[in-house]
N, C-alpha and C positions, 0 to 999 in steps of 0.2 A: 429642767434642773438636773445637773449631773449627779449620779449616784456615787457615794463613797465606797471604796473597797477596803475591807479590813486588812490589817497587816498579815493575818494568818492565811487569807485567801489569795493575796496578791501574787505569790510565786506560782500557785496553780493557775491563776488567770493568765499570767504571762506565758506559761507553758502551753496553755490551750491556744492562745493567739499565735504562737509560733507554729503549732501543729496545723491550725487553720490556714495559715499562709503557705505552708509547704503543700498542703492538699490542694489549694487553689492553683498553685504553680503546676503541680502534677496534672490536675484536671485540664488546665489550659494546654499543656504539652500533648496530652492524649487526644484532645479535641482537634488539634492541628494534624496529628497523625491520622485521625479518623477521616479527615477531609480528603485524603488520598483515595479513600474507598467509598465515600459517600458524597460525591459532588455531581454536578450536571453532566460532566464529561467523562466520568468513570466508565471504562468499557465493561461490558457484561462479564468478561473473564476475571475482572478484579473486584466486582461487586460482592460484598459479604452477604447482603440480604437480597437475593434475587427474587424479583417479583414473579409470581406464578399467576397467570390469568386463567381462571377456570373456564373451561369450555363445555357446553352441553353436548353430550353424545347423542347422535342420531339413532344409536342402537344397531346400526348396520356397518359392516366392514366394506372396504373397497371404495371405488369411485362412485359419485352420485349417479342416479339414473339419467341416461341420455348422454353421459360423458363419452366422447369418442375413444374407441379402443386403440391403445398404442401397440404398434407392431414395428419391428425393425424393417428397414428397406431391404429389398432383395439385392445382395451385392453382385458384382460382376463375377461370373463363373470362371475360375482359373483351371479347373480340372474336372473330369467326369469319370466316375467309377461305376461299373455295372455289376450288380450282384445277381447271380443266376440261381434258379431253382428248377430242377428237372423232375423230382419225385416228391410225393406227399410225405411230410414228416410223420404222419400218423399211421398211414396204411401202406406206404411204399408204392402207391399207384403212380403210373407215369402221367405227367401233366402236359397236355397238348396246347390249350389256349392260355396264354399268359399276358398279363397287363403290367404296366410300369407304375410304380409309386415313387414320386419325386420327394426327396428329403434334402434340404439345404443344410450343410454343415460348414461352420466357419472355424478355422483352426490356424494357430500360429505355427511357423516352420520349426523344425528341430533346431537345437542349439547350433549357432554358427560360430565356429572357432575363428580366432584371430588369424588373418593371413600374415605370414612373415615373408617379406620380399627382400631379396638381396639385390642391390643396384650395382652393376659393374659399369663404371664410368671411364671411358677411355680418355687419356691425356697424353700429350707429347710436347717436346721442346721443338719449336720452329727452327729449322736449319738456317733460315734466312735472318729473322729478327731476334732469334735466341730467346723468345718469350715462351712461357708455359701456356699451352692451349688445352682447354678442357672441353669435352663434348657438351654442346647445349642440350639441357635435359630438364626434366621436372622432378629430379630426385629430391627427397626430403633433406632438410638441413639438420634434423635431429632424428631420434629413434622412433618416435610415434607419429603416425599418419594423421591427416586432417580429420577423417571420420572419427577416429578414436579420441582425439583431443576435444573435438566438438561435443561428442557424446558424453565424455567425462564431465565437461563443464556444465552441460545442461542437467545431468543427473544431480550435480551439487547445487546449482543455483536456480534451476527451474523446478525440478522435482523435490527440492529441499532435503535431499538425503545427507545425513552425516557422513563423514569420511569412511567410517567402517561399513556403512551401508552401500556406499559407492563401490567399495572394494568387494563386498560379497555379491553385489548385483553383477559386476563384471565377471566374477568367477563363475557364478551360476549360469549366466546367459551366454558367455563366450569362452569359458575356461581360461580366462586371462588373469594372471596374478600381478598385482601392483600394490606397493605399500602406501601408507598415508602420506609419507613425504613425497613419493612419486606423484600422487594425485595432486597435491598442492603445487608441485613444480609445473605440472602440465597446465593447471588453471592459471598460474602466473604468466606462463608463456602465451596463453590465449589472451589474457588481459593486455599484455604488451602489444599484441597484434591489433587490439581494438582501441588503442590509445588515440589514433588519428580520427576515426569516426566519432569517438567520444568528445573530442574537442570541437568537432563539427557541430555536434548537438548543442554544445555551449553557445556557439555562434548563432545557431538557429533560435535558441531560447532568447538570446539578447535582442534579436530582431523581431520578436513576436509582439503583436499588438496587445495581447492579454496573456498574463502568466499567473498560474495558480500556485501559491507557495505555502508550504507548511514545514514544520520541524518537530522532531521528537528526540528524546534522550537515547543515547547508545553508549554502552560501556566499552571502553577500549583500554585493555591492560589494567582494569580495575578503576580507571578514572572516568569521570563523566564527560562524554563528547556529545555531539549533536548530529543527527542525520537529517539533512535538508532535502526537500524535493521541489523541483520547479517543473511544472507541467504546462505545455502549450498545446496548440492544436494537433501537431503530429509528432510530438516528442515528449519523453519523460526523462528528467535529469536528476541524478542523485549525487550529493556530495556529503562527505563526513568531515566535520570540522570541530575543533575544540571550543569554538566560540558560538554563541547564539546572538551575536550582535549585528549591527548594521554592516560591519566590514565584510561579512559573508555575502550579503545581498549585493554590495558594491562589487565584490570580486566576480560574482557570477553575471549579474545584469549590467554592470558598468555604471559609472557615476552619471552618465548622460542618458539613462534609460527613460524613454518617453511613453512607454506602454502603461497599461493599467494592471495593478497587482490585486489579485483576489486573495484575501488572507483572513486570519482570525484577529482577535483584538490585541495581540502582542505589540507593545509600543514601538518596537524596533522598526516596523513597517512604516509607521507614521513619520518617524524621524528620517526615513529614506525618501519618501515620496508622498505627495498629496493627491495622487491619482490612484485611489484605493477603492475596493469594494469589500465591505465587511461581510462576514458570513452570517446569513440568516439562520442557517441550521444550528450554529452555536447559540445564537440569541434565543431561538425558540426552545432549544433543549434546556437552557438555563431557566427560561420562563416556565416551562413545564415542571421543572424541579421545584421551583418556588410555589407553583400552584398546588403541587402534591403536599408541600410542607405547610403552607398557609392558605386557609380558605378564602381570606380577603383578597388574595392575589388572582383569583379565578377570572374576575372581570378584566384585569389587565392582560392576562394571557389571551383572552378572547379578542381583545383589541389588537394585539400584536398579530394574531392569526388572520384577522380581517385585513390588516395592512399588507401582510404577505400575500394574501389572496388577490389584493388589488395589483400587486406587482406582477403576479402570474397572469392576471387578466390583460394587463397592458402588453406583456410579451407575447401572448397568444394572438392578439389582434392589434399589432403596433400601429399607432397613428404617426403623423409626421414628426420630425425632430423637435420643432418648436412646441408642439402639443405635449410631447414627452417631457420636455424640460419643465413645462408648466405643471404637469402632473407630479413630477418628482418634487417640485417645490411645495405643492400642496401636501403630499405624503410626508415630507420632512417636517412641515409645520404640525401636522397631526401627531407624528411621533414625538415631537418636542412637548406637545400638550400632555400626551400619555406619560412621558417621563416626569413631567412636573407634578402630575397627580400622584405618581408613585413615590416621589421624594418626600411626600407628607407623612409617609409611614416609615418608622425607624428601621424596620426589617427589610424594606425595599429600596432604601436610599442608595446603597452601594450599586445595585443593579441599575437603578435610574441614572446614576453617574456614569456607568459604563455606556449606556445608550447615548447620553448627551455628549460624552467625549468623542464618540465616533459619528456624530450627527451628520457630518458632511459626506460620509462614506457609505451610508446604508442604501442609497438609491442611485448609485452610479449605473447599475444594471438596467434601470428604467430608461436612462438617456442613451446609453450605448448597449444595443441589443446583443452584441457579440459577447457580453460579459454575463456569466451565470450569477444568480443571487446567492449561491452557496459556494463554499470552497471544497465541495465533495470530490472533485477531480484529484486534488492534492491528497486528501485524506485516503481515498481509495488507492492511490499510487503507493502510499506509505504502508498500507496494510500488508502487502506481500513481504516486505522486509521486516515488519514487526513480527510476523509469524516466524520468519527465519531467526529473528533475535530470540524468540522464545525457545527455539530448538538449540541454537548455538550458545546462548547465554551472554554473548559479547564477542569482542575481537581481542586479539593478543598483540597486534603491532600495527603501525601506520601503513606498512607495506600491505598487510591484509586488508586494511580499510580502503586503500587505493584500489586493490583488486576487486573488492566487493562493489564499490561505487561504479567502476567502469563496466563490469559485466552486467550488473543489475540494470544500469542505465540502458545498455544496448538491448537486453532481453525485453525490458518494459516498452522501449520504443518500437521494437519490431512487432510486439503484440499489438500496440496501438495502431500500427500501420498495416495490420493483418498480413504480415509476412511470415512464411514458414520458418520456424526457428532453426532447425537443423541445417537446412539448405543455405539459409542466409549466413549463419555462423561459419559454415564451411567456405563460403565465398570470401570471407575476410581472413580466415585462418590459413587457408591454402596458399 
Protein backbone atom coordinates (compact mmCIF):
# COMPACT_ATOMS: atom_id res chain seq x y z
CA UNK A 1 0.00 0.00 0.00
CA UNK A 2 1.51 3.33 -1.15
CA UNK A 3 2.03 5.96 1.49
CA UNK A 4 0.57 9.41 1.03
CA UNK A 5 2.83 12.48 1.28
CA UNK A 6 1.40 15.59 2.82
CA UNK A 7 1.43 18.80 0.81
CA UNK A 8 3.90 20.46 3.23
CA UNK A 9 6.48 17.67 2.84
CA UNK A 10 6.08 17.18 -0.91
CA UNK A 11 8.50 19.99 -2.07
CA UNK A 12 11.17 18.74 0.35
CA UNK A 13 10.66 15.14 -0.83
CA UNK A 14 11.01 16.17 -4.50
CA UNK A 15 14.16 18.15 -3.70
CA UNK A 16 15.66 15.12 -1.94
CA UNK A 17 14.87 12.90 -4.94
CA UNK A 18 16.69 15.32 -7.24
CA UNK A 19 19.73 15.38 -4.94
CA UNK A 20 19.76 11.56 -4.75
CA UNK A 21 19.64 11.34 -8.56
CA UNK A 22 22.54 13.80 -8.92
CA UNK A 23 24.62 11.92 -6.33
CA UNK A 24 23.97 8.59 -8.07
CA UNK A 25 25.08 10.06 -11.42
CA UNK A 26 28.21 11.50 -9.80
CA UNK A 27 28.96 8.19 -8.07
CA UNK A 28 28.59 6.32 -11.38
CA UNK A 29 30.96 8.76 -13.10
CA UNK A 30 33.56 8.46 -10.32
CA UNK A 31 33.39 4.66 -10.40
CA UNK A 32 34.11 4.70 -14.14
CA UNK A 33 37.13 6.95 -13.59
CA UNK A 34 38.33 4.73 -10.76
CA UNK A 35 38.34 1.72 -13.10
CA UNK A 36 41.34 3.26 -14.87
CA UNK A 37 43.36 2.76 -11.67
CA UNK A 38 41.75 -0.34 -10.19
CA UNK A 39 41.37 -3.01 -12.87
CA UNK A 40 43.19 -6.24 -13.66
CA UNK A 41 45.44 -4.63 -16.28
CA UNK A 42 46.42 -1.44 -14.43
CA UNK A 43 50.23 -1.21 -14.45
CA UNK A 44 51.94 -0.82 -11.06
CA UNK A 45 52.93 2.78 -11.90
CA UNK A 46 49.25 3.81 -12.10
CA UNK A 47 47.92 1.83 -9.15
CA UNK A 48 46.69 4.05 -6.33
CA UNK A 49 46.75 1.30 -3.72
CA UNK A 50 49.97 -0.61 -4.22
CA UNK A 51 50.05 -3.95 -2.50
CA UNK A 52 52.93 -4.44 -0.13
CA UNK A 53 53.73 -8.07 0.54
CA UNK A 54 55.44 -8.32 3.94
CA UNK A 55 58.59 -10.43 4.00
CA UNK A 56 60.16 -11.96 7.04
CA UNK A 57 63.73 -10.79 7.58
CA UNK A 58 66.43 -13.38 8.18
CA UNK A 59 68.23 -10.87 10.37
CA UNK A 60 71.38 -11.09 8.23
CA UNK A 61 72.60 -8.78 5.51
CA UNK A 62 74.07 -9.89 2.19
CA UNK A 63 73.77 -13.07 0.16
CA UNK A 64 72.77 -16.36 1.81
CA UNK A 65 75.46 -18.78 2.97
CA UNK A 66 76.97 -20.79 0.14
CA UNK A 67 76.02 -18.24 -2.53
CA UNK A 68 78.87 -17.96 -5.07
CA UNK A 69 80.87 -14.74 -4.79
CA UNK A 70 80.52 -12.38 -7.74
CA UNK A 71 83.71 -10.99 -9.20
CA UNK A 72 84.35 -9.09 -12.42
CA UNK A 73 86.17 -11.00 -15.13
CA UNK A 74 89.78 -9.91 -15.65
CA UNK A 75 89.74 -7.72 -18.79
CA UNK A 76 92.30 -7.72 -21.57
CA UNK A 77 95.33 -5.66 -20.49
CA UNK A 78 95.89 -2.65 -22.79
CA UNK A 79 98.70 -0.92 -20.89
CA UNK A 80 101.21 -1.68 -18.10
CA UNK A 81 102.61 0.90 -15.65
CA UNK A 82 105.38 0.12 -13.16
CA UNK A 83 105.56 1.93 -9.82
CA UNK A 84 109.04 1.81 -8.27
CA UNK A 85 110.18 2.12 -4.69
CA UNK A 86 113.91 2.35 -3.75
CA UNK A 87 113.92 3.54 -0.12
CA UNK A 88 111.85 2.90 2.96
CA UNK A 89 109.24 5.61 3.56
CA UNK A 90 109.73 5.28 7.32
CA UNK A 91 113.54 5.15 7.88
CA UNK A 92 115.02 5.97 4.43
CA UNK A 93 116.91 2.64 4.28
CA UNK A 94 117.77 1.28 0.83
CA UNK A 95 115.55 -1.60 -0.39
CA UNK A 96 117.36 -4.47 -2.12
CA UNK A 97 114.85 -7.32 -2.54
CA UNK A 98 111.58 -6.15 -4.11
CA UNK A 99 108.45 -8.01 -5.20
CA UNK A 100 105.53 -7.01 -7.44
CA UNK A 101 101.94 -6.48 -6.38
CA UNK A 102 99.45 -6.58 -9.28
CA UNK A 103 96.46 -4.23 -9.24
CA UNK A 104 94.02 -4.13 -12.17
CA UNK A 105 92.48 -0.72 -12.92
CA UNK A 106 89.74 -0.13 -15.49
CA UNK A 107 89.49 3.45 -16.76
CA UNK A 108 87.71 5.29 -19.55
CA UNK A 109 89.81 7.44 -21.91
CA UNK A 110 89.99 11.19 -21.56
CA UNK A 111 87.43 13.28 -23.44
CA UNK A 112 87.75 12.81 -27.18
CA UNK A 113 87.04 16.00 -29.08
CA UNK A 114 85.17 15.97 -32.36
CA UNK A 115 87.38 15.66 -35.43
CA UNK A 116 86.73 18.37 -38.02
CA UNK A 117 87.79 17.22 -41.49
CA UNK A 118 87.91 19.42 -44.57
CA UNK A 119 87.37 17.40 -47.78
CA UNK A 120 89.08 18.85 -50.89
CA UNK A 121 87.44 17.21 -53.89
CA UNK A 122 88.92 17.75 -57.30
CA UNK A 123 86.70 18.30 -60.32
CA UNK A 124 87.17 19.40 -63.90
CA UNK A 125 85.40 19.85 -67.25
CA UNK A 126 86.28 17.08 -69.68
CA UNK A 127 87.90 18.66 -72.81
CA UNK A 128 86.40 15.92 -74.97
CA UNK A 129 82.73 15.49 -73.85
CA UNK A 130 82.53 18.81 -71.96
CA UNK A 131 80.98 17.10 -68.92
CA UNK A 132 81.73 17.93 -65.28
CA UNK A 133 83.86 15.19 -63.73
CA UNK A 134 84.17 14.92 -59.92
CA UNK A 135 86.71 12.71 -58.14
CA UNK A 136 85.26 9.45 -56.84
CA UNK A 137 85.30 9.71 -53.04
CA UNK A 138 83.61 8.92 -49.76
CA UNK A 139 83.11 12.54 -48.81
CA UNK A 140 80.02 13.26 -46.67
CA UNK A 141 76.90 14.75 -48.23
CA UNK A 142 76.24 16.93 -45.17
CA UNK A 143 78.11 18.49 -42.27
CA UNK A 144 77.93 15.66 -39.71
CA UNK A 145 79.68 12.29 -40.03
CA UNK A 146 78.28 8.78 -39.72
CA UNK A 147 79.66 8.17 -36.22
CA UNK A 148 78.22 11.40 -34.87
CA UNK A 149 74.76 10.93 -36.42
CA UNK A 150 74.51 7.34 -35.19
CA UNK A 151 75.65 8.31 -31.71
CA UNK A 152 73.12 11.17 -31.45
CA UNK A 153 70.28 8.90 -32.58
CA UNK A 154 71.11 6.20 -30.04
CA UNK A 155 71.44 8.73 -27.22
CA UNK A 156 67.89 9.91 -27.95
CA UNK A 157 66.13 6.64 -28.83
CA UNK A 158 68.05 3.92 -27.00
CA UNK A 159 69.38 5.79 -23.96
CA UNK A 160 66.03 7.67 -23.71
CA UNK A 161 67.68 11.04 -23.18
CA UNK A 162 65.64 14.23 -23.65
CA UNK A 163 67.05 16.68 -26.20
CA UNK A 164 68.67 18.89 -23.56
CA UNK A 165 70.42 15.81 -22.09
CA UNK A 166 71.69 14.77 -25.52
CA UNK A 167 73.05 18.28 -25.90
CA UNK A 168 74.78 18.28 -22.49
CA UNK A 169 76.18 14.75 -22.96
CA UNK A 170 77.81 15.66 -26.27
CA UNK A 171 79.22 18.83 -24.73
CA UNK A 172 80.64 17.01 -21.69
CA UNK A 173 82.05 13.97 -23.50
CA UNK A 174 83.24 15.55 -26.76
CA UNK A 175 83.16 19.35 -26.27
CA UNK A 176 80.67 19.43 -29.16
CA UNK A 177 77.92 22.06 -29.28
CA UNK A 178 74.63 21.45 -31.09
CA UNK A 179 71.14 22.91 -30.59
CA UNK A 180 67.87 21.04 -30.02
CA UNK A 181 66.84 21.83 -33.59
CA UNK A 182 70.14 20.47 -34.89
CA UNK A 183 69.68 17.23 -32.94
CA UNK A 184 66.18 16.69 -34.36
CA UNK A 185 67.44 17.44 -37.87
CA UNK A 186 70.17 14.80 -37.49
CA UNK A 187 67.68 12.19 -36.19
CA UNK A 188 65.30 12.85 -39.10
CA UNK A 189 68.18 12.36 -41.55
CA UNK A 190 68.97 9.01 -39.92
CA UNK A 191 65.29 7.97 -40.07
CA UNK A 192 65.25 8.80 -43.79
CA UNK A 193 68.25 6.49 -44.33
CA UNK A 194 66.44 3.71 -42.43
CA UNK A 195 63.21 3.93 -44.46
CA UNK A 196 64.14 1.14 -46.86
CA UNK A 197 65.08 -1.46 -44.18
CA UNK A 198 61.94 -0.38 -42.28
CA UNK A 199 59.71 -1.39 -45.21
CA UNK A 200 61.69 -4.64 -45.49
CA UNK A 201 60.65 -5.40 -41.92
CA UNK A 202 56.99 -4.82 -42.84
CA UNK A 203 57.40 -7.43 -45.61
CA UNK A 204 59.07 -9.79 -43.14
CA UNK A 205 56.17 -9.44 -40.67
CA UNK A 206 53.63 -10.05 -43.45
CA UNK A 207 55.29 -13.33 -44.40
CA UNK A 208 55.56 -14.63 -40.81
CA UNK A 209 53.67 -17.70 -39.63
CA UNK A 210 52.98 -16.15 -36.19
CA UNK A 211 52.67 -12.45 -35.31
CA UNK A 212 52.20 -11.05 -31.80
CA UNK A 213 50.17 -7.83 -31.92
CA UNK A 214 49.27 -5.22 -29.31
CA UNK A 215 48.42 -1.52 -29.16
CA UNK A 216 48.38 1.32 -26.64
CA UNK A 217 47.37 4.97 -26.62
CA UNK A 218 49.85 7.67 -27.67
CA UNK A 219 49.23 11.42 -27.63
CA UNK A 220 50.06 13.29 -30.82
CA UNK A 221 49.66 17.08 -30.74
CA UNK A 222 47.11 16.69 -27.94
CA UNK A 223 44.96 14.11 -29.79
CA UNK A 224 44.59 10.41 -29.06
CA UNK A 225 46.56 8.21 -31.48
CA UNK A 226 47.58 4.57 -31.19
CA UNK A 227 50.98 2.91 -31.05
CA UNK A 228 50.85 -0.59 -32.57
CA UNK A 229 53.49 -3.29 -32.39
CA UNK A 230 53.81 -6.40 -34.57
CA UNK A 231 56.39 -8.91 -33.34
CA UNK A 232 57.57 -11.97 -35.27
CA UNK A 233 60.49 -14.35 -34.79
CA UNK A 234 63.30 -11.99 -35.92
CA UNK A 235 61.70 -8.56 -36.14
CA UNK A 236 59.78 -5.94 -34.15
CA UNK A 237 57.64 -3.42 -36.02
CA UNK A 238 56.11 -0.22 -34.62
CA UNK A 239 53.50 1.94 -36.35
CA UNK A 240 51.65 4.99 -35.00
CA UNK A 241 48.16 5.53 -36.42
CA UNK A 242 45.11 7.60 -35.57
CA UNK A 243 42.93 4.48 -35.71
CA UNK A 244 42.57 1.42 -33.51
CA UNK A 245 40.49 -0.37 -36.12
CA UNK A 246 40.93 -3.33 -38.45
CA UNK A 247 42.25 -0.98 -41.17
CA UNK A 248 45.63 -0.77 -39.41
CA UNK A 249 45.99 -4.57 -39.27
CA UNK A 250 45.02 -4.84 -42.95
CA UNK A 251 47.53 -2.12 -43.85
CA UNK A 252 50.41 -3.90 -42.11
CA UNK A 253 49.60 -7.60 -42.53
CA UNK A 254 47.61 -7.39 -45.76
CA UNK A 255 44.08 -8.68 -46.38
CA UNK A 256 45.38 -12.12 -47.39
CA UNK A 257 47.43 -12.79 -44.23
CA UNK A 258 47.33 -16.54 -43.50
CA UNK A 259 49.41 -16.65 -40.32
CA UNK A 260 48.27 -16.82 -36.69
CA UNK A 261 47.81 -13.64 -34.64
CA UNK A 262 48.47 -13.69 -30.90
CA UNK A 263 46.49 -10.90 -29.24
CA UNK A 264 44.35 -9.75 -26.34
CA UNK A 265 40.54 -9.70 -26.42
CA UNK A 266 40.09 -6.53 -28.50
CA UNK A 267 37.28 -7.32 -30.99
CA UNK A 268 39.19 -5.80 -33.94
CA UNK A 269 41.39 -8.90 -34.22
CA UNK A 270 38.44 -11.27 -34.46
CA UNK A 271 36.90 -9.15 -37.23
CA UNK A 272 40.17 -9.47 -39.21
CA UNK A 273 40.97 -13.18 -38.82
CA UNK A 274 39.73 -16.41 -37.23
CA UNK A 275 43.29 -17.70 -36.78
CA UNK A 276 43.91 -16.22 -33.34
CA UNK A 277 45.54 -17.10 -30.04
CA UNK A 278 44.00 -15.25 -27.10
CA UNK A 279 46.39 -14.23 -24.33
CA UNK A 280 46.28 -16.40 -21.21
CA UNK A 281 48.27 -13.81 -19.24
CA UNK A 282 45.38 -11.35 -19.64
CA UNK A 283 42.85 -14.03 -18.66
CA UNK A 284 44.69 -15.14 -15.53
CA UNK A 285 45.37 -11.54 -14.51
CA UNK A 286 41.65 -10.71 -14.63
CA UNK A 287 40.88 -13.98 -12.87
CA UNK A 288 43.30 -13.13 -10.05
CA UNK A 289 41.73 -9.67 -9.74
CA UNK A 290 38.28 -11.23 -9.29
CA UNK A 291 39.64 -13.77 -6.79
CA UNK A 292 41.05 -10.92 -4.69
CA UNK A 293 37.70 -9.12 -4.82
CA UNK A 294 35.30 -12.06 -4.37
CA UNK A 295 36.03 -15.11 -2.24
CA UNK A 296 33.56 -17.23 -4.25
CA UNK A 297 35.73 -16.84 -7.34
CA UNK A 298 38.76 -18.63 -5.84
CA UNK A 299 37.64 -22.06 -7.10
CA UNK A 300 37.24 -20.73 -10.67
CA UNK A 301 40.68 -19.14 -10.54
CA UNK A 302 42.19 -22.49 -9.55
CA UNK A 303 40.34 -24.20 -12.42
CA UNK A 304 41.78 -21.73 -14.93
CA UNK A 305 45.28 -22.16 -13.49
CA UNK A 306 44.91 -25.94 -13.81
CA UNK A 307 43.90 -25.57 -17.47
CA UNK A 308 46.89 -23.33 -18.15
CA UNK A 309 49.13 -25.91 -16.47
CA UNK A 310 47.78 -28.55 -18.86
CA UNK A 311 48.66 -26.29 -21.81
CA UNK A 312 52.24 -25.92 -20.56
CA UNK A 313 52.44 -29.68 -19.98
CA UNK A 314 51.45 -30.47 -23.58
CA UNK A 315 53.98 -27.96 -24.92
CA UNK A 316 56.82 -29.37 -22.80
CA UNK A 317 56.23 -32.93 -24.03
CA UNK A 318 54.30 -32.50 -27.28
CA UNK A 319 52.51 -35.58 -28.70
CA UNK A 320 51.61 -35.94 -32.41
CA UNK A 321 49.33 -33.45 -34.18
CA UNK A 322 46.14 -35.54 -33.98
CA UNK A 323 46.59 -36.08 -30.25
CA UNK A 324 47.17 -32.35 -29.76
CA UNK A 325 43.96 -31.54 -31.62
CA UNK A 326 42.07 -33.99 -29.43
CA UNK A 327 43.57 -32.51 -26.26
CA UNK A 328 42.71 -28.97 -27.43
CA UNK A 329 39.08 -30.07 -27.94
CA UNK A 330 38.94 -31.58 -24.44
CA UNK A 331 40.42 -28.42 -22.88
CA UNK A 332 37.97 -26.27 -24.81
CA UNK A 333 35.02 -28.30 -23.46
CA UNK A 334 36.41 -28.04 -19.91
CA UNK A 335 36.81 -24.26 -20.24
CA UNK A 336 33.24 -23.98 -21.56
CA UNK A 337 31.93 -25.83 -18.50
CA UNK A 338 33.92 -23.52 -16.19
CA UNK A 339 32.47 -20.46 -17.94
CA UNK A 340 28.93 -21.84 -17.62
CA UNK A 341 29.41 -22.34 -13.87
CA UNK A 342 30.72 -18.77 -13.58
CA UNK A 343 27.77 -17.28 -15.43
CA UNK A 344 25.42 -18.42 -12.63
CA UNK A 345 26.95 -15.68 -10.43
CA UNK A 346 25.92 -12.14 -11.28
CA UNK A 347 29.39 -10.68 -10.50
CA UNK A 348 31.18 -13.21 -12.74
CA UNK A 349 28.80 -13.12 -15.70
CA UNK A 350 30.77 -10.53 -17.68
CA UNK A 351 34.05 -12.43 -17.25
CA UNK A 352 32.35 -15.70 -18.23
CA UNK A 353 31.02 -14.00 -21.39
CA UNK A 354 34.55 -12.87 -22.26
CA UNK A 355 35.76 -16.48 -22.02
CA UNK A 356 32.89 -17.84 -24.12
CA UNK A 357 33.30 -15.16 -26.82
CA UNK A 358 36.89 -16.26 -27.42
CA UNK A 359 36.30 -19.98 -26.88
CA UNK A 360 37.72 -20.94 -30.31
CA UNK A 361 40.96 -19.04 -29.69
CA UNK A 362 42.25 -20.12 -26.26
CA UNK A 363 43.94 -23.36 -27.36
CA UNK A 364 45.50 -22.58 -30.74
CA UNK A 365 48.88 -22.85 -29.00
CA UNK A 366 48.17 -26.49 -28.15
CA UNK A 367 47.66 -27.45 -31.80
CA UNK A 368 50.41 -25.21 -33.23
CA UNK A 369 53.49 -25.45 -31.01
CA UNK A 370 55.16 -22.41 -32.60
CA UNK A 371 52.52 -20.17 -30.99
CA UNK A 372 52.99 -18.92 -27.42
CA UNK A 373 49.98 -19.11 -25.03
CA UNK A 374 50.52 -15.46 -24.01
CA UNK A 375 51.00 -12.21 -25.87
CA UNK A 376 54.02 -11.26 -23.75
CA UNK A 377 56.34 -10.70 -26.75
CA UNK A 378 54.18 -7.80 -27.95
CA UNK A 379 53.66 -6.36 -24.47
CA UNK A 380 57.40 -6.46 -23.76
CA UNK A 381 58.14 -4.76 -27.09
CA UNK A 382 55.74 -1.92 -26.21
CA UNK A 383 57.32 -1.40 -22.80
CA UNK A 384 60.35 0.50 -24.16
CA UNK A 385 58.22 3.06 -25.99
CA UNK A 386 55.84 3.37 -23.05
CA UNK A 387 58.82 4.42 -20.90
CA UNK A 388 59.79 6.95 -23.59
CA UNK A 389 56.17 8.16 -23.65
CA UNK A 390 56.40 8.87 -19.91
CA UNK A 391 59.57 10.90 -20.52
CA UNK A 392 58.36 12.83 -23.59
CA UNK A 393 54.68 13.09 -22.70
CA UNK A 394 53.70 12.65 -26.34
CA UNK A 395 54.50 13.72 -29.89
CA UNK A 396 53.99 17.05 -31.62
CA UNK A 397 53.68 16.14 -35.30
CA UNK A 398 53.07 13.27 -37.72
CA UNK A 399 56.62 13.78 -39.00
CA UNK A 400 57.86 13.12 -35.46
CA UNK A 401 55.64 10.02 -35.25
CA UNK A 402 57.13 8.66 -38.47
CA UNK A 403 60.66 9.26 -37.19
CA UNK A 404 59.89 7.52 -33.90
CA UNK A 405 58.31 4.44 -35.47
CA UNK A 406 61.13 3.95 -38.01
CA UNK A 407 64.06 4.36 -35.60
CA UNK A 408 62.39 2.41 -32.76
CA UNK A 409 61.56 -0.44 -35.16
CA UNK A 410 65.15 -0.75 -36.33
CA UNK A 411 66.67 -0.55 -32.83
CA UNK A 412 64.22 -3.14 -31.40
CA UNK A 413 64.81 -5.47 -34.38
CA UNK A 414 68.60 -5.24 -34.11
CA UNK A 415 68.37 -6.02 -30.40
CA UNK A 416 66.17 -9.05 -31.13
CA UNK A 417 68.76 -10.22 -33.67
CA UNK A 418 71.64 -9.61 -31.18
CA UNK A 419 73.32 -7.17 -33.55
CA UNK A 420 75.61 -4.38 -32.21
CA UNK A 421 73.56 -1.18 -32.35
CA UNK A 422 76.23 1.41 -33.15
CA UNK A 423 78.04 -0.59 -35.83
CA UNK A 424 74.78 -1.72 -37.45
CA UNK A 425 73.35 1.80 -37.55
CA UNK A 426 76.60 3.15 -39.05
CA UNK A 427 76.35 0.57 -41.82
CA UNK A 428 72.98 1.99 -42.88
CA UNK A 429 73.67 5.67 -42.22
CA UNK A 430 77.06 5.81 -43.93
